[in-house]
PyMOL Python script that loads the backbone (N, CA, C, O; Angstrom):
from pymol import cmd

cmd.read_pdbstr("""\
ATOM      1  N   MET A   1      78.221  72.808  83.885  1.00  0.00           N
ATOM      2  CA  MET A   1      79.201  72.880  82.808  1.00  0.00           C
ATOM      3  C   MET A   1      80.162  71.703  82.870  1.00  0.00           C
ATOM      4  O   MET A   1      80.443  71.060  81.858  1.00  0.00           O
ATOM      5  N   PHE A   2      80.675  71.421  84.100  1.00  0.00           N
ATOM      6  CA  PHE A   2      81.617  70.319  84.239  1.00  0.00           C
ATOM      7  C   PHE A   2      80.958  68.983  83.916  1.00  0.00           C
ATOM      8  O   PHE A   2      81.562  68.123  83.275  1.00  0.00           O
ATOM      9  N   ALA A   3      79.704  68.813  84.367  1.00  0.00           N
ATOM     10  CA  ALA A   3      79.000  67.553  84.110  1.00  0.00           C
ATOM     11  C   ALA A   3      78.841  67.332  82.605  1.00  0.00           C
ATOM     12  O   ALA A   3      78.963  66.207  82.120  1.00  0.00           O
ATOM     13  N   ARG A   4      78.570  68.400  81.883  1.00  0.00           N
ATOM     14  CA  ARG A   4      78.428  68.276  80.425  1.00  0.00           C
ATOM     15  C   ARG A   4      79.757  67.863  79.791  1.00  0.00           C
ATOM     16  O   ARG A   4      79.802  66.980  78.934  1.00  0.00           O
ATOM     17  N   PHE A   5      80.845  68.521  80.230  1.00  0.00           N
ATOM     18  CA  PHE A   5      82.166  68.158  79.715  1.00  0.00           C
ATOM     19  C   PHE A   5      82.498  66.711  80.055  1.00  0.00           C
ATOM     20  O   PHE A   5      83.027  65.978  79.220  1.00  0.00           O
ATOM     21  N   HIS A   6      82.188  66.304  81.278  1.00  0.00           N
ATOM     22  CA  HIS A   6      82.485  64.941  81.707  1.00  0.00           C
ATOM     23  C   HIS A   6      81.754  63.928  80.825  1.00  0.00           C
ATOM     24  O   HIS A   6      82.326  62.911  80.433  1.00  0.00           O
ATOM     25  N   ARG A   7      80.494  64.212  80.518  1.00  0.00           N
ATOM     26  CA  ARG A   7      79.737  63.306  79.638  1.00  0.00           C
ATOM     27  C   ARG A   7      80.358  63.250  78.245  1.00  0.00           C
ATOM     28  O   ARG A   7      80.475  62.176  77.656  1.00  0.00           O
ATOM     29  N   LEU A   8      80.756  64.416  77.719  1.00  0.00           N
ATOM     30  CA  LEU A   8      81.376  64.446  76.392  1.00  0.00           C
ATOM     31  C   LEU A   8      82.697  63.696  76.385  1.00  0.00           C
ATOM     32  O   LEU A   8      82.994  62.974  75.434  1.00  0.00           O
ATOM     33  N   ALA A   9      83.502  63.862  77.447  1.00  0.00           N
ATOM     34  CA  ALA A   9      84.784  63.160  77.527  1.00  0.00           C
ATOM     35  C   ALA A   9      84.566  61.659  77.597  1.00  0.00           C
ATOM     36  O   ALA A   9      85.295  60.891  76.970  1.00  0.00           O
ATOM     37  N   THR A  10      83.569  61.243  78.356  1.00  0.00           N
ATOM     38  CA  THR A  10      83.271  59.816  78.464  1.00  0.00           C
ATOM     39  C   THR A  10      82.845  59.254  77.114  1.00  0.00           C
ATOM     40  O   THR A  10      83.278  58.171  76.719  1.00  0.00           O
ATOM     41  N   ILE A  11      82.006  59.985  76.419  1.00  0.00           N
ATOM     42  CA  ILE A  11      81.548  59.542  75.095  1.00  0.00           C
ATOM     43  C   ILE A  11      82.734  59.456  74.127  1.00  0.00           C
ATOM     44  O   ILE A  11      82.832  58.520  73.335  1.00  0.00           O
ATOM     45  N   ALA A  12      83.629  60.443  74.203  1.00  0.00           N
ATOM     46  CA  ALA A  12      84.791  60.447  73.316  1.00  0.00           C
ATOM     47  C   ALA A  12      85.682  59.243  73.600  1.00  0.00           C
ATOM     48  O   ALA A  12      86.189  58.619  72.668  1.00  0.00           O
ATOM     49  N   LEU A  13      85.879  58.907  74.877  1.00  0.00           N
ATOM     50  CA  LEU A  13      86.714  57.753  75.213  1.00  0.00           C
ATOM     51  C   LEU A  13      86.056  56.451  74.788  1.00  0.00           C
ATOM     52  O   LEU A  13      86.739  55.527  74.347  1.00  0.00           O
ATOM     53  N   LEU A  14      84.749  56.366  74.916  1.00  0.00           N
ATOM     54  CA  LEU A  14      84.056  55.150  74.502  1.00  0.00           C
ATOM     55  C   LEU A  14      84.087  54.968  72.991  1.00  0.00           C
ATOM     56  O   LEU A  14      83.972  53.846  72.498  1.00  0.00           O
ATOM     57  N   ALA A  15      84.243  56.064  72.253  1.00  0.00           N
ATOM     58  CA  ALA A  15      84.278  55.987  70.796  1.00  0.00           C
ATOM     59  C   ALA A  15      85.613  55.456  70.279  1.00  0.00           C
ATOM     60  O   ALA A  15      85.715  55.035  69.127  1.00  0.00           O
ATOM     61  N   LEU A  16      86.645  55.477  71.147  1.00  0.00           N
ATOM     62  CA  LEU A  16      87.956  54.985  70.720  1.00  0.00           C
ATOM     63  C   LEU A  16      87.914  53.467  70.565  1.00  0.00           C
ATOM     64  O   LEU A  16      87.171  52.798  71.283  1.00  0.00           O
ATOM     65  N   PRO A  17      88.685  52.924  69.659  1.00  0.00           N
ATOM     66  CA  PRO A  17      88.769  51.468  69.536  1.00  0.00           C
ATOM     67  C   PRO A  17      89.376  50.894  70.808  1.00  0.00           C
ATOM     68  O   PRO A  17      90.082  51.604  71.524  1.00  0.00           O
ATOM     69  N   PRO A  18      89.116  49.626  71.103  1.00  0.00           N
ATOM     70  CA  PRO A  18      89.644  49.037  72.331  1.00  0.00           C
ATOM     71  C   PRO A  18      91.166  49.047  72.351  1.00  0.00           C
ATOM     72  O   PRO A  18      91.815  48.937  71.311  1.00  0.00           O
ATOM     73  N   LEU A  19      91.724  49.181  73.550  1.00  0.00           N
ATOM     74  CA  LEU A  19      93.168  49.157  73.702  1.00  0.00           C
ATOM     75  C   LEU A  19      93.672  47.735  73.549  1.00  0.00           C
ATOM     76  O   LEU A  19      92.917  46.772  73.682  1.00  0.00           O
ATOM     77  N   GLY A  20      94.936  47.624  73.273  1.00  0.00           N
ATOM     78  CA  GLY A  20      95.528  46.301  73.152  1.00  0.00           C
ATOM     79  C   GLY A  20      96.160  46.141  71.794  1.00  0.00           C
ATOM     80  O   GLY A  20      96.160  47.060  70.975  1.00  0.00           O
ATOM     81  N   PRO A  21      96.696  44.965  71.566  1.00  0.00           N
ATOM     82  CA  PRO A  21      97.388  44.726  70.301  1.00  0.00           C
ATOM     83  C   PRO A  21      96.435  44.820  69.126  1.00  0.00           C
ATOM     84  O   PRO A  21      95.286  44.382  69.193  1.00  0.00           O
ATOM     85  N   THR A  22      96.935  45.396  68.056  1.00  0.00           N
ATOM     86  CA  THR A  22      96.157  45.440  66.829  1.00  0.00           C
ATOM     87  C   THR A  22      96.533  44.232  65.985  1.00  0.00           C
ATOM     88  O   THR A  22      97.590  43.635  66.187  1.00  0.00           O
ATOM     89  N   SER A  23      95.692  43.879  65.060  1.00  0.00           N
ATOM     90  CA  SER A  23      95.985  42.698  64.251  1.00  0.00           C
ATOM     91  C   SER A  23      97.153  42.985  63.312  1.00  0.00           C
ATOM     92  O   SER A  23      97.244  44.060  62.720  1.00  0.00           O
ATOM     93  N   ALA A  24      98.018  42.029  63.193  1.00  0.00           N
ATOM     94  CA  ALA A  24      99.202  42.180  62.337  1.00  0.00           C
ATOM     95  C   ALA A  24      98.866  41.731  60.920  1.00  0.00           C
ATOM     96  O   ALA A  24      97.903  40.996  60.701  1.00  0.00           O
ATOM     97  N   ALA A  25      99.667  42.179  59.966  1.00  0.00           N
ATOM     98  CA  ALA A  25      99.412  41.871  58.567  1.00  0.00           C
ATOM     99  C   ALA A  25      99.776  40.421  58.234  1.00  0.00           C
ATOM    100  O   ALA A  25      99.135  39.798  57.387  1.00  0.00           O
ATOM    101  N   THR A  26     100.796  39.888  58.894  1.00  0.00           N
ATOM    102  CA  THR A  26     101.232  38.523  58.596  1.00  0.00           C
ATOM    103  C   THR A  26     101.250  37.685  59.863  1.00  0.00           C
ATOM    104  O   THR A  26     101.427  38.229  60.953  1.00  0.00           O
ATOM    105  N   PRO A  27     101.072  36.378  59.748  1.00  0.00           N
ATOM    106  CA  PRO A  27     101.122  35.516  60.939  1.00  0.00           C
ATOM    107  C   PRO A  27     102.489  35.545  61.629  1.00  0.00           C
ATOM    108  O   PRO A  27     102.568  35.406  62.850  1.00  0.00           O
ATOM    109  N   GLU A  28     103.569  35.727  60.850  1.00  0.00           N
ATOM    110  CA  GLU A  28     104.907  35.770  61.448  1.00  0.00           C
ATOM    111  C   GLU A  28     105.040  36.985  62.366  1.00  0.00           C
ATOM    112  O   GLU A  28     105.626  36.887  63.444  1.00  0.00           O
ATOM    113  N   ALA A  29     104.507  38.108  61.948  1.00  0.00           N
ATOM    114  CA  ALA A  29     104.590  39.332  62.749  1.00  0.00           C
ATOM    115  C   ALA A  29     103.764  39.194  64.024  1.00  0.00           C
ATOM    116  O   ALA A  29     104.107  39.769  65.057  1.00  0.00           O
ATOM    117  N   LYS A  30     102.681  38.435  63.952  1.00  0.00           N
ATOM    118  CA  LYS A  30     101.840  38.227  65.117  1.00  0.00           C
ATOM    119  C   LYS A  30     102.605  37.488  66.210  1.00  0.00           C
ATOM    120  O   LYS A  30     102.411  37.754  67.396  1.00  0.00           O
ATOM    121  N   ASN A  31     103.467  36.570  65.815  1.00  0.00           N
ATOM    122  CA  ASN A  31     104.215  35.768  66.772  1.00  0.00           C
ATOM    123  C   ASN A  31     105.399  36.513  67.367  1.00  0.00           C
ATOM    124  O   ASN A  31     105.854  36.159  68.455  1.00  0.00           O
ATOM    125  N   ASP A  32     105.900  37.506  66.705  1.00  0.00           N
ATOM    126  CA  ASP A  32     107.055  38.249  67.182  1.00  0.00           C
ATOM    127  C   ASP A  32     106.586  39.331  68.149  1.00  0.00           C
ATOM    128  O   ASP A  32     106.039  40.353  67.734  1.00  0.00           O
ATOM    129  N   LYS A  33     106.806  39.095  69.441  1.00  0.00           N
ATOM    130  CA  LYS A  33     106.299  40.025  70.454  1.00  0.00           C
ATOM    131  C   LYS A  33     106.932  41.404  70.361  1.00  0.00           C
ATOM    132  O   LYS A  33     106.283  42.389  70.711  1.00  0.00           O
ATOM    133  N   ALA A  34     108.162  41.510  69.906  1.00  0.00           N
ATOM    134  CA  ALA A  34     108.821  42.808  69.804  1.00  0.00           C
ATOM    135  C   ALA A  34     108.161  43.669  68.739  1.00  0.00           C
ATOM    136  O   ALA A  34     108.187  44.896  68.833  1.00  0.00           O
ATOM    137  N   GLU A  35     107.574  43.046  67.733  1.00  0.00           N
ATOM    138  CA  GLU A  35     106.937  43.788  66.652  1.00  0.00           C
ATOM    139  C   GLU A  35     105.441  43.979  66.882  1.00  0.00           C
ATOM    140  O   GLU A  35     104.762  44.587  66.055  1.00  0.00           O
ATOM    141  N   GLN A  36     104.924  43.472  67.986  1.00  0.00           N
ATOM    142  CA  GLN A  36     103.503  43.583  68.280  1.00  0.00           C
ATOM    143  C   GLN A  36     103.157  45.038  68.594  1.00  0.00           C
ATOM    144  O   GLN A  36     103.808  45.666  69.429  1.00  0.00           O
ATOM    145  N   LYS A  37     102.150  45.567  67.937  1.00  0.00           N
ATOM    146  CA  LYS A  37     101.764  46.966  68.121  1.00  0.00           C
ATOM    147  C   LYS A  37     100.836  47.083  69.325  1.00  0.00           C
ATOM    148  O   LYS A  37      99.886  46.315  69.474  1.00  0.00           O
ATOM    149  N   ILE A  38     101.133  48.068  70.188  1.00  0.00           N
ATOM    150  CA  ILE A  38     100.343  48.305  71.391  1.00  0.00           C
ATOM    151  C   ILE A  38      99.938  49.773  71.403  1.00  0.00           C
ATOM    152  O   ILE A  38     100.768  50.658  71.195  1.00  0.00           O
ATOM    153  N   CYS A  39      98.663  50.022  71.645  1.00  0.00           N
ATOM    154  CA  CYS A  39      98.157  51.398  71.697  1.00  0.00           C
ATOM    155  C   CYS A  39      97.744  51.727  73.129  1.00  0.00           C
ATOM    156  O   CYS A  39      97.185  50.891  73.839  1.00  0.00           O
ATOM    157  N   ARG A  40      98.032  52.963  73.537  1.00  0.00           N
ATOM    158  CA  ARG A  40      97.660  53.448  74.865  1.00  0.00           C
ATOM    159  C   ARG A  40      96.997  54.805  74.705  1.00  0.00           C
ATOM    160  O   ARG A  40      97.280  55.545  73.763  1.00  0.00           O
ATOM    161  N   VAL A  41      96.111  55.118  75.640  1.00  0.00           N
ATOM    162  CA  VAL A  41      95.492  56.433  75.673  1.00  0.00           C
ATOM    163  C   VAL A  41      96.174  57.207  76.797  1.00  0.00           C
ATOM    164  O   VAL A  41      96.141  56.790  77.955  1.00  0.00           O
ATOM    165  N   GLU A  42      96.788  58.330  76.451  1.00  0.00           N
ATOM    166  CA  GLU A  42      97.494  59.153  77.421  1.00  0.00           C
ATOM    167  C   GLU A  42      97.038  60.601  77.273  1.00  0.00           C
ATOM    168  O   GLU A  42      96.634  61.035  76.194  1.00  0.00           O
ATOM    169  N   THR A  43      97.111  61.335  78.375  1.00  0.00           N
ATOM    170  CA  THR A  43      96.794  62.763  78.351  1.00  0.00           C
ATOM    171  C   THR A  43      98.102  63.523  78.474  1.00  0.00           C
ATOM    172  O   THR A  43      98.748  63.461  79.520  1.00  0.00           O
ATOM    173  N   PRO A  44      98.509  64.238  77.434  1.00  0.00           N
ATOM    174  CA  PRO A  44      99.771  64.976  77.485  1.00  0.00           C
ATOM    175  C   PRO A  44      99.753  66.041  78.589  1.00  0.00           C
ATOM    176  O   PRO A  44      98.697  66.566  78.941  1.00  0.00           O
ATOM    177  N   THR A  45     100.912  66.342  79.115  1.00  0.00           N
ATOM    178  CA  THR A  45     101.038  67.386  80.127  1.00  0.00           C
ATOM    179  C   THR A  45     100.533  68.701  79.562  1.00  0.00           C
ATOM    180  O   THR A  45     100.883  69.081  78.444  1.00  0.00           O
ATOM    181  N   GLY A  46      99.703  69.401  80.341  1.00  0.00           N
ATOM    182  CA  GLY A  46      99.168  70.682  79.917  1.00  0.00           C
ATOM    183  C   GLY A  46      97.922  70.576  79.057  1.00  0.00           C
ATOM    184  O   GLY A  46      97.446  71.580  78.528  1.00  0.00           O
ATOM    185  N   SER A  47      97.394  69.378  78.914  1.00  0.00           N
ATOM    186  CA  SER A  47      96.214  69.177  78.086  1.00  0.00           C
ATOM    187  C   SER A  47      95.164  68.413  78.876  1.00  0.00           C
ATOM    188  O   SER A  47      95.485  67.716  79.838  1.00  0.00           O
ATOM    189  N   ILE A  48      93.918  68.546  78.469  1.00  0.00           N
ATOM    190  CA  ILE A  48      92.860  67.737  79.068  1.00  0.00           C
ATOM    191  C   ILE A  48      92.325  66.729  78.060  1.00  0.00           C
ATOM    192  O   ILE A  48      91.445  65.928  78.376  1.00  0.00           O
ATOM    193  N   ARG A  49      92.857  66.775  76.860  1.00  0.00           N
ATOM    194  CA  ARG A  49      92.381  65.910  75.777  1.00  0.00           C
ATOM    195  C   ARG A  49      93.275  64.678  75.650  1.00  0.00           C
ATOM    196  O   ARG A  49      94.444  64.800  75.285  1.00  0.00           O
ATOM    197  N   PRO A  50      92.741  63.503  75.944  1.00  0.00           N
ATOM    198  CA  PRO A  50      93.549  62.299  75.790  1.00  0.00           C
ATOM    199  C   PRO A  50      93.818  62.003  74.308  1.00  0.00           C
ATOM    200  O   PRO A  50      92.994  62.296  73.442  1.00  0.00           O
ATOM    201  N   VAL A  51      94.971  61.423  74.044  1.00  0.00           N
ATOM    202  CA  VAL A  51      95.328  61.042  72.685  1.00  0.00           C
ATOM    203  C   VAL A  51      95.735  59.576  72.671  1.00  0.00           C
ATOM    204  O   VAL A  51      96.231  59.045  73.665  1.00  0.00           O
ATOM    205  N   ARG A  52      95.521  58.942  71.550  1.00  0.00           N
ATOM    206  CA  ARG A  52      95.887  57.536  71.393  1.00  0.00           C
ATOM    207  C   ARG A  52      97.277  57.473  70.771  1.00  0.00           C
ATOM    208  O   ARG A  52      97.530  58.076  69.728  1.00  0.00           O
ATOM    209  N   ILE A  53      98.182  56.730  71.429  1.00  0.00           N
ATOM    210  CA  ILE A  53      99.558  56.605  70.959  1.00  0.00           C
ATOM    211  C   ILE A  53      99.841  55.122  70.732  1.00  0.00           C
ATOM    212  O   ILE A  53      99.613  54.298  71.617  1.00  0.00           O
ATOM    213  N   CYS A  54     100.338  54.787  69.544  1.00  0.00           N
ATOM    214  CA  CYS A  54     100.625  53.391  69.200  1.00  0.00           C
ATOM    215  C   CYS A  54     102.102  53.236  68.846  1.00  0.00           C
ATOM    216  O   CYS A  54     102.651  54.007  68.059  1.00  0.00           O
ATOM    217  N   HIS A  55     102.730  52.232  69.438  1.00  0.00           N
ATOM    218  CA  HIS A  55     104.116  51.873  69.150  1.00  0.00           C
ATOM    219  C   HIS A  55     104.248  50.361  69.268  1.00  0.00           C
ATOM    220  O   HIS A  55     103.367  49.690  69.805  1.00  0.00           O
ATOM    221  N   THR A  56     105.347  49.838  68.767  1.00  0.00           N
ATOM    222  CA  THR A  56     105.610  48.411  68.948  1.00  0.00           C
ATOM    223  C   THR A  56     106.052  48.180  70.387  1.00  0.00           C
ATOM    224  O   THR A  56     106.441  49.115  71.088  1.00  0.00           O
ATOM    225  N   ARG A  57     105.988  46.939  70.813  1.00  0.00           N
ATOM    226  CA  ARG A  57     106.411  46.583  72.170  1.00  0.00           C
ATOM    227  C   ARG A  57     107.867  47.007  72.400  1.00  0.00           C
ATOM    228  O   ARG A  57     108.203  47.515  73.470  1.00  0.00           O
ATOM    229  N   ALA A  58     108.718  46.801  71.412  1.00  0.00           N
ATOM    230  CA  ALA A  58     110.131  47.170  71.536  1.00  0.00           C
ATOM    231  C   ALA A  58     110.287  48.682  71.717  1.00  0.00           C
ATOM    232  O   ALA A  58     111.123  49.129  72.502  1.00  0.00           O
ATOM    233  N   GLU A  59     109.487  49.470  70.995  1.00  0.00           N
ATOM    234  CA  GLU A  59     109.562  50.926  71.125  1.00  0.00           C
ATOM    235  C   GLU A  59     109.101  51.385  72.506  1.00  0.00           C
ATOM    236  O   GLU A  59     109.710  52.278  73.095  1.00  0.00           O
ATOM    237  N   TRP A  60     108.011  50.769  73.038  1.00  0.00           N
ATOM    238  CA  TRP A  60     107.547  51.116  74.383  1.00  0.00           C
ATOM    239  C   TRP A  60     108.623  50.783  75.413  1.00  0.00           C
ATOM    240  O   TRP A  60     108.866  51.569  76.329  1.00  0.00           O
ATOM    241  N   GLU A  61     109.269  49.626  75.271  1.00  0.00           N
ATOM    242  CA  GLU A  61     110.319  49.235  76.214  1.00  0.00           C
ATOM    243  C   GLU A  61     111.509  50.180  76.139  1.00  0.00           C
ATOM    244  O   GLU A  61     112.076  50.543  77.170  1.00  0.00           O
ATOM    245  N   ALA A  62     111.894  50.585  74.927  1.00  0.00           N
ATOM    246  CA  ALA A  62     113.013  51.521  74.770  1.00  0.00           C
ATOM    247  C   ALA A  62     112.673  52.873  75.401  1.00  0.00           C
ATOM    248  O   ALA A  62     113.521  53.486  76.048  1.00  0.00           O
ATOM    249  N   ALA A  63     111.436  53.339  75.214  1.00  0.00           N
ATOM    250  CA  ALA A  63     111.017  54.611  75.814  1.00  0.00           C
ATOM    251  C   ALA A  63     111.025  54.508  77.337  1.00  0.00           C
ATOM    252  O   ALA A  63     111.407  55.458  78.020  1.00  0.00           O
ATOM    253  N   GLY A  64     110.609  53.372  77.869  1.00  0.00           N
ATOM    254  CA  GLY A  64     110.635  53.171  79.318  1.00  0.00           C
ATOM    255  C   GLY A  64     112.052  53.163  79.864  1.00  0.00           C
ATOM    256  O   GLY A  64     112.318  53.744  80.916  1.00  0.00           O
ATOM    257  N   GLN A  65     112.962  52.511  79.155  1.00  0.00           N
ATOM    258  CA  GLN A  65     114.364  52.485  79.576  1.00  0.00           C
ATOM    259  C   GLN A  65     114.981  53.875  79.508  1.00  0.00           C
ATOM    260  O   GLN A  65     115.758  54.249  80.387  1.00  0.00           O
ATOM    261  N   GLN A  66     114.643  54.648  78.472  1.00  0.00           N
ATOM    262  CA  GLN A  66     115.161  56.009  78.347  1.00  0.00           C
ATOM    263  C   GLN A  66     114.618  56.887  79.462  1.00  0.00           C
ATOM    264  O   GLN A  66     115.347  57.708  80.019  1.00  0.00           O
ATOM    265  N   GLY A  67     113.348  56.720  79.789  1.00  0.00           N
ATOM    266  CA  GLY A  67     112.747  57.480  80.886  1.00  0.00           C
ATOM    267  C   GLY A  67     113.414  57.167  82.213  1.00  0.00           C
ATOM    268  O   GLY A  67     113.658  58.069  83.016  1.00  0.00           O
ATOM    269  N   GLN A  68     113.711  55.895  82.450  1.00  0.00           N
ATOM    270  CA  GLN A  68     114.391  55.496  83.683  1.00  0.00           C
ATOM    271  C   GLN A  68     115.799  56.070  83.727  1.00  0.00           C
ATOM    272  O   GLN A  68     116.248  56.524  84.779  1.00  0.00           O
ATOM    273  N   ALA A  69     116.508  56.057  82.590  1.00  0.00           N
ATOM    274  CA  ALA A  69     117.857  56.620  82.533  1.00  0.00           C
ATOM    275  C   ALA A  69     117.818  58.123  82.814  1.00  0.00           C
ATOM    276  O   ALA A  69     118.681  58.643  83.521  1.00  0.00           O
ATOM    277  N   ASN A  70     116.824  58.823  82.264  1.00  0.00           N
ATOM    278  CA  ASN A  70     116.672  60.257  82.530  1.00  0.00           C
ATOM    279  C   ASN A  70     116.414  60.512  84.006  1.00  0.00           C
ATOM    280  O   ASN A  70     116.987  61.431  84.592  1.00  0.00           O
ATOM    281  N   LYS A  71     115.555  59.702  84.605  1.00  0.00           N
ATOM    282  CA  LYS A  71     115.241  59.845  86.030  1.00  0.00           C
ATOM    283  C   LYS A  71     116.481  59.624  86.881  1.00  0.00           C
ATOM    284  O   LYS A  71     116.739  60.383  87.815  1.00  0.00           O
ATOM    285  N   ASP A  72     117.249  58.587  86.563  1.00  0.00           N
ATOM    286  CA  ASP A  72     118.483  58.302  87.304  1.00  0.00           C
ATOM    287  C   ASP A  72     119.475  59.454  87.182  1.00  0.00           C
ATOM    288  O   ASP A  72     120.117  59.825  88.164  1.00  0.00           O
ATOM    289  N   GLN A  73     119.604  60.020  85.991  1.00  0.00           N
ATOM    290  CA  GLN A  73     120.525  61.139  85.781  1.00  0.00           C
ATOM    291  C   GLN A  73     120.088  62.360  86.581  1.00  0.00           C
ATOM    292  O   GLN A  73     120.924  63.035  87.181  1.00  0.00           O
ATOM    293  N   LEU A  74     118.798  62.650  86.596  1.00  0.00           N
ATOM    294  CA  LEU A  74     118.301  63.784  87.376  1.00  0.00           C
ATOM    295  C   LEU A  74     118.572  63.592  88.863  1.00  0.00           C
ATOM    296  O   LEU A  74     118.957  64.537  89.551  1.00  0.00           O
ATOM    297  N   ASN A  75     118.374  62.376  89.359  1.00  0.00           N
ATOM    298  CA  ASN A  75     118.643  62.095  90.765  1.00  0.00           C
ATOM    299  C   ASN A  75     120.127  62.268  91.090  1.00  0.00           C
ATOM    300  O   ASN A  75     120.473  62.824  92.133  1.00  0.00           O
ATOM    301  N   GLU A  76     120.999  61.795  90.204  1.00  0.00           N
ATOM    302  CA  GLU A  76     122.445  61.967  90.413  1.00  0.00           C
ATOM    303  C   GLU A  76     122.819  63.448  90.419  1.00  0.00           C
ATOM    304  O   GLU A  76     123.608  63.886  91.257  1.00  0.00           O
ATOM    305  N   ASP A  77     122.262  64.213  89.495  1.00  0.00           N
ATOM    306  CA  ASP A  77     122.546  65.649  89.431  1.00  0.00           C
ATOM    307  C   ASP A  77     122.073  66.352  90.702  1.00  0.00           C
ATOM    308  O   ASP A  77     122.770  67.217  91.233  1.00  0.00           O
ATOM    309  N   ARG A  78     120.887  65.977  91.190  1.00  0.00           N
ATOM    310  CA  ARG A  78     120.351  66.585  92.400  1.00  0.00           C
ATOM    311  C   ARG A  78     121.241  66.273  93.605  1.00  0.00           C
ATOM    312  O   ARG A  78     121.510  67.152  94.424  1.00  0.00           O
ATOM    313  N   MET A  79     121.690  65.041  93.712  1.00  0.00           N
ATOM    314  CA  MET A  79     122.572  64.659  94.824  1.00  0.00           C
ATOM    315  C   MET A  79     123.897  65.405  94.749  1.00  0.00           C
ATOM    316  O   MET A  79     124.415  65.862  95.768  1.00  0.00           O
ATOM    317  N   ARG A  80     124.441  65.529  93.554  1.00  0.00           N
ATOM    318  CA  ARG A  80     125.697  66.244  93.364  1.00  0.00           C
ATOM    319  C   ARG A  80     125.540  67.721  93.743  1.00  0.00           C
ATOM    320  O   ARG A  80     126.425  68.307  94.367  1.00  0.00           O
ATOM    321  N   GLN A  81     124.413  68.311  93.361  1.00  0.00           N
ATOM    322  CA  GLN A  81     124.151  69.711  93.684  1.00  0.00           C
ATOM    323  C   GLN A  81     124.001  69.898  95.198  1.00  0.00           C
ATOM    324  O   GLN A  81     124.501  70.879  95.748  1.00  0.00           O
ATOM    325  N   GLN A  82     123.326  68.978  95.867  1.00  0.00           N
ATOM    326  CA  GLN A  82     123.175  69.069  97.320  1.00  0.00           C
ATOM    327  C   GLN A  82     124.520  68.930  98.023  1.00  0.00           C
ATOM    328  O   GLN A  82     124.768  69.606  99.022  1.00  0.00           O
ATOM    329  N   GLN A  83     125.385  68.067  97.516  1.00  0.00           N
ATOM    330  CA  GLN A  83     126.713  67.902  98.102  1.00  0.00           C
ATOM    331  C   GLN A  83     127.530  69.179  97.939  1.00  0.00           C
ATOM    332  O   GLN A  83     128.237  69.588  98.860  1.00  0.00           O
ATOM    333  N   LEU A  84     127.435  69.803  96.778  1.00  0.00           N
ATOM    334  CA  LEU A  84     128.165  71.057  96.550  1.00  0.00           C
ATOM    335  C   LEU A  84     127.663  72.163  97.466  1.00  0.00           C
ATOM    336  O   LEU A  84     128.459  72.928  98.012  1.00  0.00           O
ATOM    337  N   GLN A  85     126.368  72.251  97.636  1.00  0.00           N
ATOM    338  CA  GLN A  85     125.789  73.276  98.498  1.00  0.00           C
ATOM    339  C   GLN A  85     126.176  73.071  99.949  1.00  0.00           C
ATOM    340  O   GLN A  85     126.473  74.037 100.653  1.00  0.00           O
ATOM    341  N   SER A  86     126.178  71.822 100.408  1.00  0.00           N
ATOM    342  CA  SER A  86     126.522  71.560 101.806  1.00  0.00           C
ATOM    343  C   SER A  86     128.020  71.783 102.070  1.00  0.00           C
ATOM    344  O   SER A  86     128.402  72.149 103.181  1.00  0.00           O
ATOM    345  N   SER A  87     128.861  71.566 101.063  1.00  0.00           N
ATOM    346  CA  SER A  87     130.299  71.783 101.274  1.00  0.00           C
ATOM    347  C   SER A  87     130.681  73.262 101.212  1.00  0.00           C
ATOM    348  O   SER A  87     131.722  73.663 101.734  1.00  0.00           O
ATOM    349  N   HIS A  88     129.815  74.085 100.556  1.00  0.00           N
ATOM    350  CA  HIS A  88     130.085  75.518 100.461  1.00  0.00           C
ATOM    351  C   HIS A  88     129.301  76.324 101.506  1.00  0.00           C
ATOM    352  O   HIS A  88     129.536  77.522 101.665  1.00  0.00           O
ATOM    353  N   GLY A  89     128.415  75.701 102.183  1.00  0.00           N
ATOM    354  CA  GLY A  89     127.533  76.453 103.064  1.00  0.00           C
ATOM    355  C   GLY A  89     127.842  76.284 104.460  1.00  0.00           C
ATOM    356  O   GLY A  89     127.173  76.865 105.315  1.00  0.00           O
TER     357      GLY A  89
END
""", "prot")
cmd.dss("prot")
cmd.show_as("cartoon", "prot")
cmd.util.cbc("prot")
cmd.orient("prot")
């Protein structure tokens, strides 16, 4: 059963268009790296089905910065919680 699923998943991934920048409508847009469209194949949490997600380079960078800010905030909250627990315990 798993081997059959694995073959189907492989076939499905091979059917996707190649990753990387897509062609832009105008030559000016092609030169602007922030407006360059980039597609990635990701598997959402809780799913086994990969999906293709496309955003501009600027959008990917903004999402990465937001993710890093969220991670930093979680780490600060965890440290603050540990300090509170150690001072009360």
